N, C-alpha and C positions, 0 to 999 in steps of 0.2 A: 708808498702808502700816503694817503691824503691826511693832512693835519686837520684837527677840529675847526680851525679858523677857515679852512677852504671849504669843508663840508657845510659848516654853519657860520657864514661870514658876518652875520648881524648879531651884535651882542648888546645886552642891557647894561648901561653905565651905572645902574643902581645896584643890581645883584649879580651881574656878570653872566646871566643865562644867555645861551647862544641860540640862534634861530636860522633856519634855511631861507626864510623869506622876510623881506622888510615889512610886509603887511602883518606877519605874525609878531614881529617885534613891536610894531605900532600898537597892536591890541594888548600885548603884554605890559607895555609902559603905563597903560591906563589903570592897571592894578595899583601902581605906585602913586599916580597923580589923582586917582579917584574920579577921573573924567568919565562921564556917562552921556555921550552925545546923542543917543537914540532914545526918544521918549514916546510913551504910549499916550495917544490923544484921548483915550477913553478914561484912564484912571491916573495918568501922570507919572507912572512908574518909569524909571530911566535905566538904560542898559549900556554896557560897554561895546556890545556887538549888535549889528543889524540882524544877524540870524537869531540871536537871543530874543530880540524884540519881536521878530516874526513868530517864534514859538510862543511867546507870551500872549500875543494877540488872539491866539486860539482859545485862551481861557474865556475871552469875551464872546467870540464867535461860536464857540462850541465845536469847531472843526476838529476832526480826528482823522487825518488822512492816512495814517499808518495802521494797517490791519493784520492781525495774526491769521494765517491760513489754516491753523489747526482748530482754534476755538472761537474765531471771529471777534475777539476782543480788539478794540481800536484805541489808538493813542495819538496825542498831539505831537509827539516827537519820535523820530526814528530811533534815537538812543533808548527810549522807553520800550519800544517794540523789541529791540535787540535784547534788552534785559529780561523782558517778559518771556522770550523764546527759551531762555535758560531754565524756566520753570518746567517746560515740556521735555527738554533734553536732560535736565538734572545736572548740567555742567556747573561746577564751582571751582574754577581754576586758582582762586586766590585763598591761600591758607595762612592762618595765624601761627607764628612760630612759638608762641607762648602756650596756647591751649589747644591748638590744632583745629579750631573751628574753621570752616571753609565758606567762601562767599562767591557769588556769581559776578560781583563787580569789585574792582580794585578800591573804589571809593568806600564801599561798605567795609572792606578790610581796614582801611585807614581809620574810619570812625570806630570800629571795634577795638583796634589797638589802643585807642585813647582810654578805653575802660581799664586797661592794665596799667598804662602809664600815668593816668590822671591828668593828662594834658588838656588844657582848655585855652586854645590860642585866640579865641574871639572874645574881646572885652568891650563892655559898654562904657563909653566915655561919660555917660550921665550918672549912673549909679554904681559902676564898678563890677557889675555881675559879669561872670565869665562863662563861656560856653564851649563845648567840644565840637559843635557843628555850626557851620556858617548859617544854615537855614534856621536853626534855633535862635541864633543871634539876630537875624533879620526880623524874625517874628517878635522878638523881645523889644527891639527898637521901636516898633509900632505902638507899644504901650506908652512910650514917651511922646511920640509924634502925633498919636491919635489917628494915624493913617489907616484907612479901610478901603483897600483897592479892589476888593472883590464884591461885586453887587449882584443881587438877585434880579433876574429879568422879569420875574413874575410880580414881585411886590416892592422892589427897590431897596430892600434891607441890605445894608453894607456890612462887610466883615473884614477883619484884619488878616485872616488866614483863609486860603482856598479850601482847606479841609472843613472849616466851619461853614462855609457856603454850601459844600456838598452835603454836610449833615442837615443843614437847614432845608435844602431841597427835598431830601428824603423824608424828613419829619413833617414838613408843612405842605409841600405841593405834590410830589410824585408818590409818596408813601411807599417807595421802593424798599424792599428788604432783600438785598442780594447775598447775604451771608447765612448759610444753612448749617444747622447742627447735624452731624452724621449719625448721632445716636437717636434723637427724637424728632428730627426734621423741623424743629422750630426755626423761624427765619428772623433775622435781625438787620436793622438799618446800618449798624456800625460793626466793624470787625472786632473792636474792643469789647462790645457787648456780647458778641459770640464767644470770645475768649473767656470772659467772666462766666458766661452761662455754662460752658463746658465743665467748669469746676464744680457745678452742681451734680454732675455725673461722676467726676473723679474724686470728689470730696476734698480736693486741695484747697487749703486756706493759708496762702502765703503771707498775709498781712496781719500781724499780731499786735495787740494793744499792749504797750509797756506798763500800763497802769493796773490792768485786771486780768490778763491772760486770755481775754476773748480774742478769737481769730476770725478773719474774714476772707472771702474769695476775691474781693475787689478793694482797691486802695480808697475809692470814694466812700465805701461802706465803713472803712476804718476811720476816715476823717469825720464822718457823721457820728460814729460811736464816741470818738474822743470828746466831742462836744457834750456828751452826757456827763462826762467828768468835769469839764470846764464850765458848763452852763452857758457857753457861747451861743448866741442866736444872731448871726450876722445878716440874715435876710428879713427885711421888714416890708410889710404891706403899705403901699402909698395911700391907700384909702382909709384904713382904720388903725394903722401903726402897729398891728400885731407882729411880733417877731418870731422867726423860726430858725431852727438849727440847720435846715437843708433847703436848697433852692426848690427841690421837688415838692416839699411840703408847702412852700410859699405859693407855687403854681397851683397846687390843688386848692389852697385857701382862696386864691383870687377868683376861682370859679364860683364861690359862694356869693360874690358880689356881681359877677357878670352873668351868671346863670348858664354859662357855656357847658355843653355836654359833648365831650370828645369821644366817648366810648358807647358803641351801639350794639344791641343784641341782634345777631344774625337770624334769630328765629322769629321774634315778634317786633323788632324795630325800636324797642324802648331805648332811650338815651340816658347816659349817666355821666356825672362829672368826674368820677374816679374809677379806675380799672378794678379796684377791689369791690366796688358796688356792683359792677357788671359781673364779676366772678360769682358773687353771692346770688345775683339774679338768675344766672344760668342754671343754678341748682334747681330752680323752679321747674325748668324744662327737663333736666336730666334726672331729677329725683334722687340724686346721690346723697347719701348720709354716711360720711366716712368717719365721723367722730362718735365712737361707741362708749357707753358707760360700762366700766368693768365691774360694777356692783349689780346692776339690774339688766344690763344689755340693751337698754334703750339707745337708739342712735339718733344723731343730729347732723344737720347740714352745715352748721357753723361751730367752730371751736368755742366761741363765746357762749353759745347756747348750752354746750356740754358743761362748761364751767359753772354756769348758773344752776344747771340741774344737779351737779355734784353737791351743792349746798343743801339739797333735800336730804342727802345721806349724812353729810357731815354736821349739819345744823349751823354752819357758819353764817353769820349775818354781818358783813363787813361795812355796811352803810348805816351811819348813825345820824339821828336828828340832833342838832346842837341846841334846840329849844327844849325838847322834853326827853331826850336821850333814848327814844325808841330806836330799835335797830331793824334792819331789813336785809334780805338776801339779794335783792335786786336794786340797781341804781334808780330805775324809773319808778319803782314803788316808793322809794324815799322822796323822789321828786313830786309824786302825787300827794304824799303825806304832808309835805311842807306847805301845800296850799291850804291845809286846815289852819295853819298859823298865819299865813299871809292874807288869806281870804281871796286869793287869785282864782278866777274862774274863766279860763281862756277859751272854753268850748261853748258856742252859742247855737241855739235852735234856729234854723232857717225859717221856721213857720211862725213862732211866737216870740222869739228873742230871748227866751229863758237861757240862763248861763249855768255852766257846770265846771267843776274842778277837774273832772276826768272825761276822756272821750267816750268811755264805756257807758257812763251815766247819761251822757248826751244822746248816745245811740238808743239806749233804753227809753228815754223820754220821747224821742222821735217816733217810736212805735205807737205812742198814744194818739198821734195825729192821723195815723193810717186808718182808712175806713175799711172795715171788714166786709167783704163781699158775701152776701147771703146766697 
């Protein structure tokens, strides 16, 4: 019987691992030395093996030479294709001894096992943060280095992660939405968005607020909610310095400065800065009135209109004038009333220049200029 030394005659002097070929030992030693002799000329990333560099270059070229014969999905690496094939075969040969979860790849099992053990073998020398996965560790390092190796070919925007580049391409350039809901057929650009959407059907809300018992379907929604307790507004407008609790609210606000209209009606082509405005507009075409009054059965297209209407029955007048204490059921009625005190007249006649406090009075006045046809 052959001894290990004869079968694997090349061994590492640092950790004593043995190899059948000297070339394999040479590659292995680079793990200890940190040597990365193969560099990408496009983004400067370095690698220990020439084959890894070759795989990496396909990120820049877009080449995907390995195709699935069943569903035509294509991949940059043969190993990714092999992993993908297990989706069709259902093969999961690697099982967790603690909870019996099974995986199609051994590496996935190793990562999963760290959930049980709490092991985080990858540590940042700069800030001390520790990670269970090498990929998460590499992404984190770029926070300190500022490295952004993934660039968009369309607009040149650079990203620290390839996943962020893919998201950017879908959101900005291709508008591709490859992830579909099996229940209602809605499509999404991100898998995470689909996962969160599915909870609207299941009712699942796994993210709970520790301050007020509110629960949410997505972690980002919980984070936004927490700021209602803390008052934190970390997102500021560079134009007017207004601060917001969420990045989405900041993006919406910026459109008030730029005039950008991202959402368009498929019926009449009207453009809107916010998706909520488009949804309200679509009701003009559909005629839908899903908000009904339980007192008189009048129906409304918007929830806010129903809330206003209910004050007819309740007599509630929540808007008060701080000058004369008059109260009003609607906010815009208070706004019009305040002009009595301020003397503001923002509506002017295009024909004679007369000014008015309300648009309705201006419209009435405009009628006096019209010539009645005999």
